[in-house]
C-alpha positions as a printed Julia matrix, in Angstrom:
218×3 Matrix{Float64}:
 -70.98  43.96  -28.31
 -74.03  45.38  -30.15
 -71.81  47.26  -32.62
 -69.63  44.18  -33.19
 -72.62  42.0   -34.07
 -74.0   44.64  -36.43
 -70.59  44.72  -38.12
 -70.66  40.94  -38.58
 -74.12  41.18  -40.15
 -72.89  43.92  -42.48
 -69.9   41.83  -43.58
 -72.05  38.8   -44.33
 -74.68  40.76  -46.25
 -72.17  42.55  -48.43
 -69.5   39.88  -48.8
 -71.58  36.71  -48.58
 -69.34  35.03  -45.98
 -67.4   35.6   -42.8
 -64.03  34.91  -44.42
 -62.66  33.59  -47.7
 -62.32  29.81  -47.85
 -59.06  28.33  -49.13
 -60.79  25.06  -50.01
 -61.55  24.23  -53.63
 -64.66  22.05  -53.83
 -64.9   19.51  -56.63
 -67.81  17.35  -57.84
 -67.84  13.57  -57.61
 -64.88  12.14  -59.53
 -63.89  15.67  -60.6
 -60.5   17.39  -60.61
 -59.23  20.91  -60.04
 -56.67  21.49  -62.79
 -53.28  22.83  -61.72
 -53.49  25.46  -58.95
 -50.81  27.63  -57.32
 -50.56  27.95  -53.53
 -48.72  30.84  -51.84
 -47.74  30.95  -48.16
 -46.38  34.26  -46.83
 -44.07  34.26  -43.8
 -43.99  36.96  -41.13
 -41.05  38.85  -39.63
 -39.7   35.69  -37.95
 -39.64  33.58  -41.12
 -40.1   29.83  -40.71
 -37.88  26.78  -40.22
 -39.39  23.32  -39.99
 -41.28  20.9   -42.2
 -43.89  21.27  -44.92
 -46.43  18.45  -45.22
 -48.88  17.5   -47.96
 -51.84  15.24  -47.19
 -54.37  13.46  -49.4
 -56.92  11.47  -47.43
 -59.91   9.17  -47.64
 -63.03   9.95  -45.59
 -65.39   7.4   -44.0
 -63.97   4.49  -46.01
 -60.58   3.43  -47.34
 -61.59   1.8   -50.63
 -61.96   4.29  -53.5
 -59.08   6.76  -53.49
 -58.28  10.33  -54.5
 -54.96  11.79  -55.64
 -52.78  14.85  -55.03
 -50.29  16.15  -57.58
 -47.42  18.46  -56.56
 -44.84  20.36  -58.6
 -42.63  23.44  -58.71
 -41.96  23.92  -54.99
 -40.06  27.12  -54.28
 -38.38  25.49  -51.24
 -37.89  22.0   -49.88
 -36.65  18.87  -51.58
 -33.21  19.28  -50.08
 -32.8   22.36  -52.36
 -31.62  20.06  -55.19
 -34.96  18.38  -55.89
 -37.61  21.04  -55.46
 -39.31  20.18  -58.75
 -38.78  16.39  -58.4
 -36.44  16.62  -61.39
 -34.19  13.93  -59.93
 -37.03  11.59  -60.79
 -37.43  10.42  -57.18
 -38.22  11.62  -53.64
 -34.71  12.67  -52.65
 -35.11  15.39  -50.01
 -38.63  14.23  -49.12
 -40.12  11.65  -46.73
 -43.23   9.52  -47.18
 -44.81   8.76  -43.81
 -45.88   5.24  -42.84
 -47.14   3.13  -45.73
 -47.95   6.15  -47.89
 -48.26   5.39  -51.59
 -46.74   7.86  -54.05
 -44.6    8.08  -57.16
 -42.62  10.63  -59.12
 -43.95  10.53  -62.65
 -44.32  12.43  -65.94
 -48.04  12.04  -66.65
 -51.31  11.22  -64.84
 -54.76  10.87  -66.4
 -57.74  11.92  -64.25
 -61.17  10.24  -64.3
 -62.4   13.19  -66.35
 -59.92  12.32  -69.08
 -57.76  15.36  -68.29
 -54.08  14.53  -68.79
 -51.73  16.15  -66.29
 -48.07  16.82  -67.09
 -45.43  18.74  -65.15
 -45.78  22.49  -64.75
 -42.0   22.8   -64.46
 -39.5   20.46  -66.08
 -40.46  16.84  -66.71
 -41.4   15.26  -63.37
 -43.96  15.85  -60.63
 -45.2   14.09  -57.49
 -48.28  11.85  -57.52
 -49.77  10.92  -54.1
 -52.57   8.33  -53.74
 -54.71   7.85  -50.63
 -54.85   4.07  -50.83
 -56.39   2.1   -47.97
 -53.01   0.59  -47.13
 -51.52   4.03  -46.52
 -50.84   6.03  -43.38
 -53.52   6.94  -40.83
 -54.95  10.45  -41.35
 -57.43  10.62  -38.43
 -55.9   13.82  -37.05
 -56.83  15.78  -40.2
 -60.28  17.03  -41.24
 -61.89  18.42  -44.37
 -63.97  21.61  -44.49
 -67.06  19.6   -43.54
 -65.29  18.52  -40.3
 -65.1   14.91  -41.46
 -61.98  13.19  -40.14
 -59.65  11.35  -42.45
 -59.21   7.59  -42.35
 -56.18   6.55  -44.39
 -54.13   8.31  -47.01
 -50.73   9.58  -48.05
 -48.5   12.15  -46.34
 -45.4   13.65  -47.94
 -43.03  15.9   -45.96
 -39.95  17.97  -46.72
 -37.74  20.29  -44.62
 -37.99  23.97  -45.48
 -36.34  27.15  -44.25
 -38.01  30.43  -45.18
 -36.49  33.9   -44.64
 -38.58  36.65  -42.99
 -41.27  38.2   -45.2
 -40.81  35.59  -47.94
 -43.1   33.27  -49.87
 -43.36  29.51  -50.13
 -45.15  28.48  -53.32
 -46.07  25.23  -55.04
 -48.35  23.97  -57.77
 -50.96  21.34  -56.92
 -53.96  19.5   -58.34
 -56.57  17.32  -56.62
 -58.14  14.38  -58.45
 -61.3   13.1   -56.75
 -61.64   9.33  -56.87
 -64.82   9.05  -54.84
 -68.21  10.71  -54.39
 -69.99  12.68  -51.68
 -70.54  12.09  -48.76
 -67.19  10.27  -48.92
 -65.58  13.69  -49.17
 -61.9   12.87  -49.66
 -59.61  15.87  -49.26
 -56.1   17.31  -49.57
 -54.38  19.87  -47.36
 -51.05  21.54  -46.61
 -49.43  22.0   -43.18
 -46.29  23.29  -41.47
 -44.53  21.67  -38.49
 -42.07  23.56  -36.31
 -38.72  22.12  -35.27
 -40.41  20.37  -32.32
 -42.71  18.47  -34.67
 -45.85  20.45  -33.75
 -48.24  21.46  -36.52
 -48.38  25.25  -36.33
 -50.27  25.95  -39.57
 -52.72  23.99  -41.69
 -54.84  24.98  -44.66
 -57.16  23.02  -46.9
 -56.49  22.66  -50.6
 -59.46  20.72  -52.0
 -62.18  18.23  -51.18
 -65.1   16.4   -52.76
 -68.48  17.98  -52.09
 -70.07  21.39  -51.76
 -69.02  24.37  -49.58
 -70.58  24.46  -46.09
 -73.65  26.7   -45.88
 -72.78  30.28  -44.82
 -73.98  31.64  -41.48
 -77.38  33.24  -41.93
 -77.61  37.02  -41.24
 -80.94  36.33  -39.53
 -79.19  34.11  -36.98
 -76.73  36.87  -36.14
 -79.56  39.38  -35.8
 -81.23  37.08  -33.32
 -77.98  36.8   -31.39
 -77.69  40.6   -31.35
 -81.22  40.89  -30.01
 -80.2   38.86  -26.95
 -77.74  41.6   -26.0
C-alpha cells in the first residue's frame, strides 16, 4: 500500500493529474471549434447504439448546442454524414430539438459549416426537450433538459468509431451545460460514456500533499 501511494504521488507531481480528461472546457458563451473523437473497440467489437447528448444544467432557459458530422458508422450506413439532409437512420429521443443544416453561427461569430459534404447535425438543449437527469458533467452537476440523438452501430473487433463534433456554449458558469457521447448494448444498458465538452473550468487536481497525508496513515 505504501509503495502504491508513493507511485500515485509521483504520477501527480510529474504529470499534473491522475489521468487525462476527455472533457474540453469552454468559457461562458464560448465554442470549441470542430473536434474529432475516436473510440477504439476491443477484441469483442461492439454492437448496439451510439448516443449524443447536449444538456442544460440547473435551469432550462438559455441553451447550448452540439454539432455532429462525418460519423464513420451509424446513420443506417446510408446517412453517416447526414448527406440525405435529414435524420434517416437516427432517432431523436422524447421532445429533443435538432435539425440537419448547412451552417450555424456561434455566439462568438464563428460560422460552422460541414466538415464532410454539405450537411451536418445541429442539436439544441431547449427547455422543452428530453429529460437528461441521468447524465452529469465533469463537475458532477446533473443535467435537466436537453437533446439526445441515437443511431445503431456495429463495430468489428479492434476497429475505430470516429466522428467530428463541436460544442457551442449558450450559457455561463455555474450553469455548466455539457455534451457527451455514450454507447448502449443490445439490452439498452449504457456500457460506456465519455464527456465531450462543458462550460466552466476543469476540476481542481488532487493535491500531492493530500496523498502524502493518506500515505502517512499507513
